[in-house]
C-alpha positions as CSV (number, residue, x, y, z in Angstrom):
1,M,69.0,35.9,48.7
2,K,65.3,35.8,49.1
3,K,63.6,33.0,47.4
4,G,59.9,32.8,46.5
5,V,57.7,30.4,44.7
6,I,55.8,32.6,42.3
7,L,52.7,31.9,40.3
8,L,53.9,32.2,36.7
9,F,52.3,35.2,35.1
10,F,50.4,33.2,32.5
11,L,48.7,30.6,34.6
12,C,48.7,28.3,31.6
13,L,50.4,25.5,33.3
14,F,48.1,22.9,34.7
15,S,48.1,19.2,35.5
16,C,49.4,16.9,32.9
17,D,47.0,14.1,34.1
18,T,44.2,14.2,31.6
19,K,41.8,12.4,33.9
20,D,41.8,15.4,36.3
21,A,41.2,18.0,33.7
22,P,37.8,19.5,32.8
23,E,36.0,17.9,30.0
24,T,36.6,19.5,26.6
25,P,34.7,17.8,23.8
26,E,36.7,17.1,20.7
27,E,39.7,19.0,22.2
28,P,42.8,17.3,23.5
29,V,44.1,18.5,26.9
30,C,47.4,20.3,26.6
31,T,50.4,18.7,28.1
32,C,52.0,21.4,30.2
33,E,54.4,21.8,33.1
34,E,53.8,22.3,36.8
35,L,51.8,25.3,37.9
36,Q,54.5,26.7,40.1
37,R,58.3,26.7,40.0
38,E,60.8,28.2,42.4
39,L,62.6,31.3,41.1
40,P,65.7,32.8,42.7
41,W,64.1,36.2,43.1
42,D,60.6,37.6,43.6
43,Y,59.0,41.0,43.6
44,P,59.1,42.3,47.3
45,V,55.8,44.0,47.0
46,K,52.8,42.9,44.9
47,P,49.4,44.3,43.9
48,G,46.7,43.4,46.3
49,T,48.9,43.8,49.4
50,D,48.5,46.5,52.0
51,E,52.0,47.8,51.2
52,W,51.1,48.1,47.5
53,R,47.9,49.9,48.3
54,A,49.8,52.4,50.4
55,F,51.8,53.7,47.5
56,K,50.8,57.2,46.6
57,T,52.3,57.4,43.0
58,S,52.8,55.1,40.1
59,Q,56.6,55.9,40.3
60,E,56.7,54.3,43.8
61,M,55.3,51.1,42.2
62,V,57.8,51.2,39.4
63,D,60.7,51.7,41.8
64,V,59.8,48.8,44.1
65,C,59.7,46.5,41.1
66,Q,63.3,47.0,40.0
67,I,65.6,44.0,40.2
68,P,68.7,44.7,42.3
69,D,71.8,44.9,40.0
70,E,73.6,42.1,41.8
71,V,70.6,39.8,41.3
72,L,69.9,40.9,37.7
73,T,73.3,39.9,36.3
74,S,73.2,36.5,38.1
75,L,69.9,35.4,36.8
76,S,69.7,32.7,34.0
77,T,67.8,33.9,30.9
78,E,65.1,31.3,31.7
79,D,64.5,32.7,35.2
80,L,64.8,36.3,34.0
81,T,62.1,35.7,31.3
82,D,59.6,34.4,33.9
83,I,60.4,37.2,36.3
84,C,59.8,39.8,33.5
85,L,56.6,38.2,32.5
86,N,55.4,38.4,36.1
87,Y,56.1,42.1,36.3
88,P,53.3,43.5,38.4
89,L,52.7,46.4,36.1
90,W,52.7,44.5,32.8
91,M,49.1,45.5,32.0
92,D,50.2,49.1,31.7
93,V,51.4,48.4,28.1
94,F,47.7,48.2,27.1
95,R,46.8,51.7,28.6
96,F,48.1,53.6,25.6
97,N,46.4,54.4,22.2
98,Y,49.6,53.4,20.4
99,K,51.2,50.1,21.0
100,D,54.7,51.5,20.7
101,D,54.0,53.9,23.5
102,G,53.0,51.2,25.9
103,L,56.2,49.2,25.1
104,N,58.3,52.3,25.4
105,K,57.0,52.8,28.9
106,F,57.6,49.2,29.8
107,F,61.2,49.3,28.6
108,S,61.8,52.7,30.2
109,D,60.4,51.7,33.5
110,F,61.8,48.2,34.1
111,N,65.4,47.2,34.3
112,G,64.6,43.5,34.0
113,I,63.2,43.7,30.5
114,R,66.1,45.8,29.3
115,E,68.5,43.2,30.6
116,L,66.5,40.4,29.0
117,Y,66.7,42.0,25.6
118,E,70.5,42.2,25.8
119,R,70.6,38.4,25.9
120,K,70.8,36.2,22.8
121,E,68.5,33.5,24.3
122,A,65.6,35.9,24.9
123,A,63.8,35.2,21.6
124,G,63.8,31.5,22.2
125,E,62.6,31.8,25.8
126,L,59.8,34.2,24.9
127,L,58.8,31.8,22.1
128,K,58.5,28.9,24.5
129,R,56.2,30.9,26.8
130,Y,54.1,32.0,23.8
131,D,53.7,28.4,22.6
132,K,52.5,27.4,26.1
133,Q,50.0,30.2,26.1
134,L,48.6,29.0,22.8
135,C,48.1,25.6,24.3
136,W,46.0,27.2,27.1
137,L,44.3,29.6,24.7
138,D,43.1,26.8,22.5
139,W,41.8,24.9,25.5
140,N,39.9,27.7,27.3
141,K,38.6,29.4,24.2
142,G,39.5,33.1,24.7
143,E,39.5,33.5,28.5
144,F,40.3,37.1,29.4
145,S,43.6,36.8,31.2
146,T,45.0,34.3,28.6
147,T,44.0,36.6,25.8
148,Y,45.9,39.5,27.2
149,S,48.9,37.3,28.1
150,V,49.1,36.2,24.4
151,A,48.8,39.8,23.3
152,F,51.5,40.9,25.7
153,L,53.9,38.3,24.2
154,E,53.0,39.3,20.7
155,R,53.9,42.9,21.5
156,L,57.2,41.8,23.0
157,F,58.2,39.9,19.8
158,T,58.2,43.2,18.0
159,R,61.1,44.5,20.1
160,L,63.4,41.6,19.5
161,H,66.7,42.6,17.8
162,L,66.9,39.9,15.1
163,Q,68.5,41.1,12.0
164,S,71.4,38.8,11.2
165,E,71.6,35.8,9.0
166,E,71.7,33.4,11.9
167,D,68.4,34.9,13.2
168,K,66.4,33.7,10.2
169,E,65.5,30.4,11.7
170,I,64.1,31.8,15.0
171,L,62.2,34.5,13.0
172,K,60.5,31.8,11.0
173,K,59.7,29.8,14.1
174,I,58.1,32.9,15.7
175,L,56.1,33.6,12.6
176,Q,54.9,30.0,12.5
177,S,53.7,30.3,16.1
178,L,52.0,33.6,15.4
179,V,50.1,32.0,12.5
180,A,49.1,29.2,14.8
181,G,47.9,31.8,17.3
182,Y,45.9,33.5,14.6
183,E,44.3,30.3,13.5
184,I,43.2,29.5,17.1
185,Q,41.7,33.0,17.4
186,R,39.9,32.5,14.1
187,N,38.4,29.3,15.3
188,I,37.2,31.0,18.4
189,Y,35.6,34.0,16.7
190,D,34.9,32.8,13.2
191,E,31.2,33.7,13.6
192,D,31.9,37.4,13.1
193,Y,35.1,37.9,11.1
194,A,34.3,41.5,10.2
195,Y,34.6,42.4,13.8
196,H,38.1,40.9,14.1
197,F,39.8,44.1,13.0
198,Y,38.7,45.8,16.1
199,M,39.6,43.1,18.6
200,I,42.9,43.0,20.6
201,E,43.0,39.3,19.9
202,F,43.7,40.1,16.2
203,Q,45.3,43.5,16.2
204,D,48.3,42.4,18.2
205,N,48.7,39.4,16.1
206,F,48.6,41.5,12.9
207,Y,51.1,44.0,14.5
208,S,53.5,41.2,15.6
209,R,53.4,39.4,12.3
210,A,54.0,42.6,10.3
211,H,57.0,43.4,12.5
212,I,58.5,39.9,12.3
213,I,58.0,39.8,8.5
214,H,59.7,43.3,8.4
215,K,62.6,41.9,10.3
216,M,62.8,39.1,7.7
217,G,63.1,41.7,5.0
218,K,59.9,40.6,3.3
219,L,57.3,43.1,4.2
220,T,55.6,44.6,1.2
221,P,54.8,48.4,0.9
222,E,51.0,47.7,1.2
223,L,51.5,46.2,4.7
224,H,53.8,48.8,6.3
225,Y,50.8,50.5,7.8
226,L,50.3,47.4,10.1
227,V,53.7,48.0,11.7
228,C,52.4,51.1,13.4
229,C,48.6,51.1,13.1
230,P,47.1,47.6,13.1
231,S,43.8,49.1,14.3
232,R,43.4,50.5,10.8
233,A,43.6,47.0,9.2
234,N,41.0,46.2,6.6
235,A,40.1,43.0,4.8
236,E,42.5,43.5,1.9
237,M,45.4,44.2,4.3
238,V,44.7,41.1,6.3
239,K,44.3,39.0,3.2
240,L,47.7,40.1,2.0
241,L,49.3,39.6,5.4
242,D,47.9,36.1,5.6
243,E,49.1,35.1,2.1
244,L,52.6,36.4,2.9
245,S,52.7,34.8,6.3
246,Y,51.7,31.3,5.0
247,Q,54.2,31.7,2.2
248,L,57.1,32.5,4.5
249,I,56.4,29.7,7.0
250,K,56.6,26.9,4.4
């Protein structure tokens, strides 16, 4: 089986030696893992290569990204999570007017993400990646690729099948992390809070929190609009969402 050392999709993992990190006044340097790790499978063709540029249709790109069945079922959930998050076409989820449409395409196109969501450990693995992203987001203050990586994971949280009693704890942990992400974004953009409702940094967080609270069975009627149309959020909705979020993470 072909092995490849792939650059993890999020690029949040940097040296743990603080003396080599860039200076960040009044901000601790995050303690993260190594930049690269070996995975048992890698995408055979990637964007930026001559072979990728030779594709004539988007369907050809989708087809070459599929994980062979014999590999798919043998992957650990940890490895499968990283492979899914390195999906070469992951940015396609942001090309739609409605967030659900982008996710629907992702799940329709890619066998890896469908397999991941059949596994019980998926929620925990995605949460680990999200928390690492928040570490990097807090450090680099809204850098473009990190912002979209965070938003991507926030959208993925909305598709988790977590409805049973035993899922309550992981739902609470996800909500706690989403609130932490929201606070980091507020600290970055607090000079213009009125503009927040139109920014992807906040819309996806509102959307994800509303979905998670809905899965917890606690979403109030006033907030149901955020489940489908977070771009229509207003100050009153956000205030209600914040109050409910902070109440539920206690």
